[in-house]
PyMOL commands that place a pseudoatom at each C-alpha (Angstrom):
pseudoatom trace, name=CA, resn=MET, resi=1, chain=A, elem=C, hetatm=0, pos=[121.065, 41.824, 65.166]
pseudoatom trace, name=CA, resn=ASN, resi=2, chain=A, elem=C, hetatm=0, pos=[121.734, 45.527, 64.635]
pseudoatom trace, name=CA, resn=LEU, resi=3, chain=A, elem=C, hetatm=0, pos=[118.680, 47.122, 63.018]
pseudoatom trace, name=CA, resn=ILE, resi=4, chain=A, elem=C, hetatm=0, pos=[119.009, 50.563, 61.462]
pseudoatom trace, name=CA, resn=LYS, resi=5, chain=A, elem=C, hetatm=0, pos=[115.865, 52.707, 61.419]
pseudoatom trace, name=CA, resn=SER, resi=6, chain=A, elem=C, hetatm=0, pos=[114.739, 53.501, 57.900]
pseudoatom trace, name=CA, resn=ARG, resi=7, chain=A, elem=C, hetatm=0, pos=[114.442, 57.119, 56.838]
pseudoatom trace, name=CA, resn=ASP, resi=8, chain=A, elem=C, hetatm=0, pos=[111.777, 56.046, 54.366]
pseudoatom trace, name=CA, resn=PRO, resi=9, chain=A, elem=C, hetatm=0, pos=[108.440, 57.574, 55.450]
pseudoatom trace, name=CA, resn=ILE, resi=10, chain=A, elem=C, hetatm=0, pos=[105.449, 55.349, 56.181]
pseudoatom trace, name=CA, resn=VAL, resi=11, chain=A, elem=C, hetatm=0, pos=[102.538, 56.285, 53.911]
pseudoatom trace, name=CA, resn=PRO, resi=12, chain=A, elem=C, hetatm=0, pos=[99.026, 54.878, 53.399]
pseudoatom trace, name=CA, resn=ILE, resi=13, chain=A, elem=C, hetatm=0, pos=[98.142, 52.872, 50.324]
pseudoatom trace, name=CA, resn=MET, resi=14, chain=A, elem=C, hetatm=0, pos=[94.553, 52.818, 49.207]
pseudoatom trace, name=CA, resn=LEU, resi=15, chain=A, elem=C, hetatm=0, pos=[93.691, 50.160, 46.686]
pseudoatom trace, name=CA, resn=LYS, resi=16, chain=A, elem=C, hetatm=0, pos=[90.164, 49.693, 45.457]
pseudoatom trace, name=CA, resn=GLY, resi=17, chain=A, elem=C, hetatm=0, pos=[88.189, 48.522, 42.508]
pseudoatom trace, name=CA, resn=GLY, resi=18, chain=A, elem=C, hetatm=0, pos=[89.616, 45.027, 42.488]
pseudoatom trace, name=CA, resn=ARG, resi=19, chain=A, elem=C, hetatm=0, pos=[87.126, 42.296, 41.718]
pseudoatom trace, name=CA, resn=VAL, resi=20, chain=A, elem=C, hetatm=0, pos=[87.841, 38.580, 41.927]
pseudoatom trace, name=CA, resn=THR, resi=21, chain=A, elem=C, hetatm=0, pos=[85.877, 35.368, 41.890]
pseudoatom trace, name=CA, resn=ALA, resi=22, chain=A, elem=C, hetatm=0, pos=[84.427, 34.093, 45.133]
pseudoatom trace, name=CA, resn=THR, resi=23, chain=A, elem=C, hetatm=0, pos=[86.753, 31.076, 45.107]
pseudoatom trace, name=CA, resn=PHE, resi=24, chain=A, elem=C, hetatm=0, pos=[89.834, 33.293, 44.682]
pseudoatom trace, name=CA, resn=ARG, resi=25, chain=A, elem=C, hetatm=0, pos=[88.715, 35.508, 47.570]
pseudoatom trace, name=CA, resn=GLU, resi=26, chain=A, elem=C, hetatm=0, pos=[88.102, 32.451, 49.737]
pseudoatom trace, name=CA, resn=ALA, resi=27, chain=A, elem=C, hetatm=0, pos=[91.551, 31.065, 48.916]
pseudoatom trace, name=CA, resn=LEU, resi=28, chain=A, elem=C, hetatm=0, pos=[93.169, 34.462, 49.641]
pseudoatom trace, name=CA, resn=PHE, resi=29, chain=A, elem=C, hetatm=0, pos=[91.506, 34.873, 53.033]
pseudoatom trace, name=CA, resn=ASP, resi=30, chain=A, elem=C, hetatm=0, pos=[92.256, 31.245, 53.942]
pseudoatom trace, name=CA, resn=ALA, resi=31, chain=A, elem=C, hetatm=0, pos=[95.948, 31.609, 53.047]
pseudoatom trace, name=CA, resn=ALA, resi=32, chain=A, elem=C, hetatm=0, pos=[96.186, 34.888, 54.973]
pseudoatom trace, name=CA, resn=ARG, resi=33, chain=A, elem=C, hetatm=0, pos=[94.590, 33.295, 58.050]
pseudoatom trace, name=CA, resn=ARG, resi=34, chain=A, elem=C, hetatm=0, pos=[97.052, 30.387, 57.889]
pseudoatom trace, name=CA, resn=GLU, resi=35, chain=A, elem=C, hetatm=0, pos=[99.919, 32.920, 57.885]
pseudoatom trace, name=CA, resn=GLY, resi=36, chain=A, elem=C, hetatm=0, pos=[98.370, 34.839, 60.800]
pseudoatom trace, name=CA, resn=MET, resi=37, chain=A, elem=C, hetatm=0, pos=[97.913, 38.080, 58.886]
pseudoatom trace, name=CA, resn=SER, resi=38, chain=A, elem=C, hetatm=0, pos=[95.189, 40.148, 57.285]
pseudoatom trace, name=CA, resn=ALA, resi=39, chain=A, elem=C, hetatm=0, pos=[94.346, 39.727, 53.614]
pseudoatom trace, name=CA, resn=ASN, resi=40, chain=A, elem=C, hetatm=0, pos=[95.782, 43.223, 53.026]
pseudoatom trace, name=CA, resn=GLU, resi=41, chain=A, elem=C, hetatm=0, pos=[99.106, 42.279, 54.632]
pseudoatom trace, name=CA, resn=PHE, resi=42, chain=A, elem=C, hetatm=0, pos=[99.181, 39.030, 52.643]
pseudoatom trace, name=CA, resn=VAL, resi=43, chain=A, elem=C, hetatm=0, pos=[98.606, 40.826, 49.332]
pseudoatom trace, name=CA, resn=LEU, resi=44, chain=A, elem=C, hetatm=0, pos=[101.168, 43.545, 50.097]
pseudoatom trace, name=CA, resn=GLN, resi=45, chain=A, elem=C, hetatm=0, pos=[103.753, 40.942, 51.092]
pseudoatom trace, name=CA, resn=ALA, resi=46, chain=A, elem=C, hetatm=0, pos=[103.134, 38.988, 47.880]
pseudoatom trace, name=CA, resn=ALA, resi=47, chain=A, elem=C, hetatm=0, pos=[103.506, 42.181, 45.836]
pseudoatom trace, name=CA, resn=ALA, resi=48, chain=A, elem=C, hetatm=0, pos=[106.726, 43.061, 47.687]
pseudoatom trace, name=CA, resn=GLU, resi=49, chain=A, elem=C, hetatm=0, pos=[108.163, 39.596, 47.007]
pseudoatom trace, name=CA, resn=LYS, resi=50, chain=A, elem=C, hetatm=0, pos=[107.324, 39.923, 43.301]
pseudoatom trace, name=CA, resn=LEU, resi=51, chain=A, elem=C, hetatm=0, pos=[108.866, 43.415, 43.116]
pseudoatom trace, name=CA, resn=THR, resi=52, chain=A, elem=C, hetatm=0, pos=[112.002, 42.207, 44.896]
pseudoatom trace, name=CA, resn=ALA, resi=53, chain=A, elem=C, hetatm=0, pos=[112.283, 39.224, 42.540]
pseudoatom trace, name=CA, resn=SER, resi=54, chain=A, elem=C, hetatm=0, pos=[112.120, 41.615, 39.568]
pseudoatom trace, name=CA, resn=GLY, resi=55, chain=A, elem=C, hetatm=0, pos=[115.058, 43.616, 40.953]
pseudoatom trace, name=CA, resn=ARG, resi=56, chain=A, elem=C, hetatm=0, pos=[113.263, 46.509, 42.657]
pseudoatom trace, name=CA, resn=HIS, resi=57, chain=A, elem=C, hetatm=0, pos=[114.811, 47.809, 45.876]
pseudoatom trace, name=CA, resn=PHE, resi=58, chain=A, elem=C, hetatm=0, pos=[112.883, 49.398, 48.744]
pseudoatom trace, name=CA, resn=SER, resi=59, chain=A, elem=C, hetatm=0, pos=[112.862, 49.394, 52.511]
pseudoatom trace, name=CA, resn=GLY, resi=60, chain=A, elem=C, hetatm=0, pos=[110.784, 46.965, 54.564]
pseudoatom trace, name=CA, resn=ILE, resi=61, chain=A, elem=C, hetatm=0, pos=[107.105, 46.181, 54.427]
pseudoatom trace, name=CA, resn=PHE, resi=62, chain=A, elem=C, hetatm=0, pos=[106.081, 45.601, 58.051]
pseudoatom trace, name=CA, resn=SER, resi=63, chain=A, elem=C, hetatm=0, pos=[109.194, 44.432, 59.856]
pseudoatom trace, name=CA, resn=PRO, resi=64, chain=A, elem=C, hetatm=0, pos=[112.689, 43.256, 58.885]
pseudoatom trace, name=CA, resn=GLY, resi=65, chain=A, elem=C, hetatm=0, pos=[112.562, 39.666, 57.663]
pseudoatom trace, name=CA, resn=ASP, resi=66, chain=A, elem=C, hetatm=0, pos=[109.003, 39.829, 56.345]
pseudoatom trace, name=CA, resn=LEU, resi=67, chain=A, elem=C, hetatm=0, pos=[109.931, 38.919, 52.788]
pseudoatom trace, name=CA, resn=ASP, resi=68, chain=A, elem=C, hetatm=0, pos=[110.825, 35.349, 51.851]
pseudoatom trace, name=CA, resn=THR, resi=69, chain=A, elem=C, hetatm=0, pos=[113.838, 36.729, 49.987]
pseudoatom trace, name=CA, resn=GLU, resi=70, chain=A, elem=C, hetatm=0, pos=[115.164, 38.159, 53.274]
pseudoatom trace, name=CA, resn=ARG, resi=71, chain=A, elem=C, hetatm=0, pos=[114.668, 34.868, 55.130]
pseudoatom trace, name=CA, resn=SER, resi=72, chain=A, elem=C, hetatm=0, pos=[116.690, 32.916, 52.620]
pseudoatom trace, name=CA, resn=ALA, resi=73, chain=A, elem=C, hetatm=0, pos=[119.518, 35.465, 52.404]
for i in range(1, 73): cmd.bond("trace and resi %d" % i, "trace and resi %d" % (i + 1))
show_as sticks, trace
zoom trace
């Protein structure tokens, strides 16, 4: 596979202030562990998949193929 380096800069994202129920947090951390990623990576991937599904276009999240939409293409 020929991968082209993105010219899109990598920038930090700082999210805070989110509050959820204990059961939601437990489910989130459990799902992230099952996928072998941090809760932050899991949430960012889910957001990226939702943005992609709504027609937004942007370069990768972590690595090429990270989004379900890329795997099925």
